[in-house]
LONU-700997 format. One record per residue (C-alpha): residue number from 1; residue in three letters; x, z, y. Coordinates in pm, 1 decimal. Each point is the difference from the previous one (the first is absolute). Last residue first. Example, Ala and Ser with C-alpha at 12.3 -4.5 7.8 and 13.67 -1.06 7.14 Angstrom:
BEGIN
- 2, SER, 1367.0, 714.0, -106.0
- 1, ALA, -137.0, 66.0, -344.0
END
This chain:
BEGIN
- 160, UNK, 5526.9, 2100.0, 3254.3
- 159, UNK, 323.1, -149.4, -125.3
- 158, UNK, 192.3, 149.0, -295.6
- 157, UNK, -166.3, -230.5, -254.7
- 156, UNK, 59.9, -297.1, 230.2
- 155, UNK, 374.6, 71.3, 23.5
- 154, UNK, 35.9, 45.8, -377.4
- 153, UNK, -188.2, -325.7, -57.9
- 152, UNK, 233.4, -179.4, 243.2
- 151, UNK, 309.8, 145.6, -164.6
- 150, UNK, -112.5, -90.3, -353.4
- 149, UNK, -117.5, -354.3, 76.5
- 148, UNK, 315.9, -157.2, -150.5
- 147, UNK, -104.9, 137.9, -341.2
- 146, UNK, -302.3, -233.9, 12.2
- 145, UNK, 234.9, -302.4, -10.6
- 144, UNK, -61.7, -241.3, 283.3
- 143, UNK, -14.1, -349.1, -152.3
- 142, UNK, -381.0, 5.4, -4.2
- 141, UNK, 7.7, 25.0, 378.7
- 140, UNK, -74.8, 319.8, 186.7
- 139, UNK, -270.5, 81.9, 253.2
- 138, UNK, 31.1, 305.5, 220.4
- 137, UNK, -173.9, 299.4, 159.5
- 136, UNK, -361.1, -107.3, -45.1
- 135, UNK, -203.6, 275.1, 164.2
- 134, UNK, -223.4, 208.5, -225.8
- 133, UNK, 77.9, 336.1, 159.4
- 132, UNK, 233.0, 107.0, -280.9
- 131, UNK, 210.2, -316.8, 41.6
- 130, UNK, -50.9, -329.2, -183.1
- 129, UNK, 274.7, -197.9, -174.9
- 128, UNK, -97.6, -351.1, -107.5
- 127, UNK, 190.6, -166.2, -285.0
- 126, UNK, 11.7, -361.4, -117.1
- 125, UNK, 49.5, 26.6, -374.8
- 124, UNK, -137.8, -343.3, -90.4
- 123, UNK, 60.1, -290.6, 235.7
- 122, UNK, -40.3, -152.5, 348.1
- 121, UNK, -275.9, 214.8, 145.0
- 120, UNK, -151.6, -188.7, 288.5
- 119, UNK, 29.5, 130.7, 353.4
- 118, UNK, 176.1, -273.0, 183.2
- 117, UNK, 364.1, -103.1, 2.9
- 116, UNK, 68.4, 151.6, 340.3
- 115, UNK, -163.8, 326.0, -93.3
- 114, UNK, -316.3, 131.1, -157.4
- 113, UNK, -4.9, 373.4, -71.4
- 112, UNK, -346.3, 107.4, 120.2
- 111, UNK, -168.2, -320.6, -115.6
- 110, UNK, 162.0, 13.3, -343.7
- 109, UNK, -95.4, 364.8, -56.0
- 108, UNK, -357.8, -67.1, 114.5
- 107, UNK, -47.4, -305.3, -222.4
- 106, UNK, 161.5, 205.8, -277.0
- 105, UNK, -259.0, 275.2, 34.3
- 104, UNK, -279.9, -259.1, 30.4
- 103, UNK, 89.1, -137.2, -346.4
- 102, UNK, 101.6, -363.5, 25.2
- 101, UNK, -274.3, -238.5, -110.2
- 100, UNK, 48.5, -251.9, 278.3
- 99, UNK, 376.8, -9.9, -42.5
- 98, UNK, 268.5, 258.5, -62.7
- 97, UNK, 19.1, 341.5, -170.3
- 96, UNK, -235.1, -67.6, -291.6
- 95, UNK, -76.9, 310.8, -198.7
- 94, UNK, 44.3, 150.9, -348.0
- 93, UNK, -151.7, 344.3, -44.8
- 92, UNK, 216.9, 296.9, 97.1
- 91, UNK, 322.2, 137.4, -144.4
- 90, UNK, 10.6, 363.6, 106.0
- 89, UNK, 329.3, 189.4, -40.7
- 88, UNK, 104.3, 109.5, -351.8
- 87, UNK, 217.2, -297.4, -91.7
- 86, UNK, 219.5, 63.2, -306.4
- 85, UNK, 167.3, -339.6, 47.2
- 84, UNK, -69.9, -195.9, -318.1
- 83, UNK, -286.8, 195.5, -158.1
- 82, UNK, -173.4, 111.3, 319.9
- 81, UNK, 35.3, -325.4, 189.7
- 80, UNK, -102.7, -210.7, -300.6
- 79, UNK, -299.4, 226.0, -70.4
- 78, UNK, -115.6, -29.7, 362.5
- 77, UNK, 33.4, -379.7, -12.2
- 76, UNK, -186.6, -27.7, -330.8
- 75, UNK, -283.2, 217.1, 137.5
- 74, UNK, -32.4, -205.9, 318.0
- 73, UNK, -6.1, -317.8, -207.4
- 72, UNK, 313.0, -208.6, -34.5
- 71, UNK, 115.3, -314.1, 183.4
- 70, UNK, 235.7, 158.9, 254.4
- 69, UNK, 279.8, -252.6, 52.7
- 68, UNK, -242.1, -289.6, 52.9
- 67, UNK, 255.5, -183.5, 218.3
- 66, UNK, -69.4, 235.0, 293.4
- 65, UNK, -369.9, 69.5, 42.5
- 64, UNK, -41.4, 233.5, -299.5
- 63, UNK, 2.0, 327.2, 192.9
- 62, UNK, 33.9, 357.9, -122.3
- 61, UNK, -60.6, 261.6, 269.5
- 60, UNK, 226.8, 302.7, -22.5
- 59, UNK, -63.8, 304.1, 220.0
- 58, UNK, 287.6, 243.7, 33.1
- 57, UNK, -95.1, 333.8, 151.8
- 56, UNK, 267.5, 211.8, 165.7
- 55, UNK, -103.7, 353.8, 97.4
- 54, UNK, 272.3, 248.1, -94.9
- 53, UNK, -102.3, 16.8, -366.6
- 52, UNK, 24.1, -379.3, -17.2
- 51, UNK, 347.7, -11.1, 155.4
- 50, UNK, 255.6, -9.0, -283.1
- 49, UNK, -232.0, -96.1, -285.8
- 48, UNK, -168.2, -264.7, 214.1
- 47, UNK, 334.3, -136.4, 115.3
- 46, UNK, 116.9, -20.8, -363.3
- 45, UNK, -324.6, -176.5, -94.3
- 44, UNK, 59.3, -258.5, 272.3
- 43, UNK, 355.7, -41.6, -127.0
- 42, UNK, -121.2, -74.7, -354.3
- 41, UNK, -281.0, -224.7, 125.8
- 40, UNK, 273.7, -199.8, 174.3
- 39, UNK, 69.8, -145.7, -346.0
- 38, UNK, -288.4, -242.7, 75.2
- 37, UNK, 205.0, -183.1, 266.5
- 36, UNK, 72.2, -301.9, -222.3
- 35, UNK, -373.5, -22.0, -57.8
- 34, UNK, -208.4, 28.5, -314.8
- 33, UNK, -177.5, 330.3, 65.0
- 32, UNK, -106.8, -59.2, 359.5
- 31, UNK, -28.2, 226.3, 305.3
- 30, UNK, -137.6, 15.9, 352.6
- 29, UNK, 137.4, 323.6, 145.0
- 28, UNK, -144.5, 271.4, 224.2
- 27, UNK, 233.8, 291.5, 74.0
- 26, UNK, -208.1, 272.4, 158.0
- 25, UNK, 112.3, 315.2, 181.4
- 24, UNK, -273.9, 256.5, -46.5
- 23, UNK, -220.5, 172.7, 256.7
- 22, UNK, -305.6, -205.1, -86.0
- 21, UNK, 14.7, -132.3, -359.6
- 20, UNK, -371.3, 50.2, -80.0
- 19, UNK, -61.1, -210.9, 314.5
- 18, UNK, 116.0, -287.7, -219.4
- 17, UNK, -340.8, 20.4, -159.9
- 16, UNK, 0.1, -74.0, -372.3
- 15, UNK, -279.7, -206.1, -159.2
- 14, UNK, -1.2, 9.2, -379.7
- 13, UNK, 79.2, -330.5, -174.9
- 12, UNK, 197.4, 149.5, -289.7
- 11, UNK, 329.6, -119.8, 152.8
- 10, UNK, -105.4, 185.0, 313.3
- 9, UNK, -172.4, -199.7, 270.3
- 8, UNK, 84.6, 14.1, 368.5
- 7, UNK, -186.3, 131.2, 304.4
- 6, UNK, 138.5, -42.8, 348.1
- 5, UNK, -68.7, 196.8, 318.3
- 4, UNK, 301.4, 226.2, -54.9
- 3, UNK, 245.8, -278.6, 83.5
- 2, UNK, -135.4, -30.4, 353.2
- 1, UNK, -285.5, -167.2, 186.9
END
């Protein structure tokens, strides 16, 4: 099993195969609109504008599991991201990232990146960087600003 085996839902409910992103560097992020880290959308958009044409795909997955910081509908969330942060990368349907109902993609990401403190996702804006071959290259905490990933993204984009 690898990252390309998963199917996710667009904000409209359409199934999207992650295999559609083969050959791209992926930055997968669980997001929320009413979180102290929400301004990271601005830096995520800047990364997308800088590297999108070169093969970076940013995949945002809204999640309401952390203090109900993402209460809106999929449409409301997408509108918020677009209006407030100019987001043009995909914002998918809301998911759970922890627990029994966690989306299989996030179960996989957690399992593959678990450490001493276990594999659960601790908060909104946890980031997973995936190389062009679908291998998870790194996991970053919510406190890691997206702009700090610049060098690593550049490296992965240049790698075969």
